[in-house]
C-alpha positions, 0 to 999 in steps of 0.5 A, spaced: 196 909 968 199 903 972 201 900 966 205 906 964 208 907 971 210 899 971 213 900 964 217 906 967 219 903 973 222 897 969 225 901 964 229 905 969 231 898 972 234 896 965 238 902 965 241 902 972 242 895 972 246 896 965 242 890 961 247 887 956 242 887 951 240 894 952 248 896 952 249 892 946 244 896 942 246 903 945 253 901 943 252 899 936 248 905 935 253 910 937 258 906 933 254 906 927 252 914 928 259 916 930 263 912 924 258 915 919 259 922 922 266 922 921 266 920 914 261 925 912 264 930 916 271 928 913 268 930 906 263 935 908 267 940 911 272 940 906 267 940 900 263 946 904 269 950 905 271 950 898 263 951 896 263 957 900 269 961 897 269 958 890 265 961 884 263 957 878 258 956 872 252 952 875 254 954 882 247 956 884 244 950 881 249 946 885 247 949 891 239 949 890 240 941 889 244 941 896 239 945 899 234 940 896 238 934 899 237 937 906 229 935 906 230 928 903 227 923 907 231 918 911 227 912 908 228 915 901 236 915 902 235 908 905 232 906 899 237 908 894 243 905 898 239 899 898 238 899 891 246 900 890 248 895 895 243 889 892 245 884 888 243 887 882 245 894 884 252 897 882 255 895 889 252 889 890 259 885 889 261 888 896 256 884 900 254 890 905 247 889 905 244 888 912 250 889 915 254 894 919 257 897 913 251 898 910 248 902 916 254 907 916 254 908 909 246 910 909 247 915 915 253 918 912 249 919 905 244 922 909 248 927 914 253 929 908 248 934 905 247 937 912 255 938 914 256 941 907 250 946 907 252 948 914 259 949 913 258 952 906 254 957 909 259 959 915 265 959 910 261 964 905 259 969 911 266 969 913 268 970 906 263 976 905 266 979 911 274 977 910 275 975 903 276 981 900 282 982 904 285 975 903 284 976 895 288 982 896 294 978 899 293 973 893 290 967 896 287 963 892 280 959 893 283 953 896 287 957 901 282 962 903 277 956 904 282 953 909 283 959 913 276 961 913 274 954 916 279 955 921 277 962 923 270 959 923 272 952 927 267 953 933 261 954 928 264 947 924 265 944 931 257 945 932 256 943 925 259 936 927 255 935 933 249 937 929 250 932 924 251 926 929 245 928 932 241 927 925 245 921 924 243 917 931 236 920 931 234 917 924 230 910 923 228 909 916 235 908 912 238 904 917 231 900 918 231 899 910 239 897 909 240 894 916 234 889 917 234 890 924 237 884 926 238 882 933 245 882 935 247 885 928 244 891 926 239 893 931 240 900 933 236 904 938 231 907 933 229 901 930 229 897 936 224 902 939 220 901 933 220 894 934 219 893 941 213 898 941 210 894 936 211 888 940 208 891 946 215 890 950 214 897 952 219 897 958 225 896 953 222 901 948 222 906 953 229 905 956 232 906 949 227 912 948 230 915 955 237 914 953 236 917 946 233 923 949 239 923 954 244 923 948 240 929 944 240 933 951 248 932 951 249 934 944 245 940 946 249 941 952 255 941 948 253 946 943 251 951 948 258 950 951 262 951 944 258 957 943 260 960 950 267 957 949 267 962 943 264 968 946 269 967 952 275 967 947 273 973 943 271 977 949 278 975 953 282 977 947 281 983 944 287 983 939 284 976 936 282 979 930 289 982 929 292 976 930 288 972 926 289 977 920 297 977 921 296 969 921 293 969 915 298 974 911 303 969 914 300 963 911 298 967 904 306 969 904 308 962 905 304 959 900 306 964 895 314 962 896 314 955 892 320 952 888 
């Protein structure tokens, strides 16, 4: 108990004093996960929105594969990215292995299926509710996906927050492709694993507390987004009518082409 109390006290002191080593690790973690999340969302939001409205041969198999990728362990993603970036791999010429870029790539690959699958589900539900009206106006799949994604923007904002949480809490992929090098590729999760194995419990505990604080903040943001959506819907009873009118105007504008 004394050892735990001493470790907790020292961990709090490291956080309060803004220890330089601690700030470096936390800043690197936020940078890696934020960049990876931005890349994954840039691709996944558009891909998921399109999959939510598109109908084509093989779609069921593609969705099955997408849902399977949701359960892929992070160490497997790290292994695949490692093989791609190794000297004998197809992307070895980039020289990214054991670098910031490699960790961003690994986390982006890990998060991309999450963003795509959740976006696809949200847009497909909206398509089932409002897609027939848009189709009757002549809206094609691409236009419907954009309009429905805008209607579900609060849900997609939640997807973005969830994807960041998935990225910043993983350890396997960045450990493999980053190498956990001090001052270069060491992030919160890999540092916790290393410092615990070394017996440096105060540093590991301080990083764990910060990671928990980040996760708590993400959950608070998700709750605020949900409350924001509910408040907007309850305060504007004409919201659906207004949105339908905007959809019709957008579709008509799309039809007017030279």
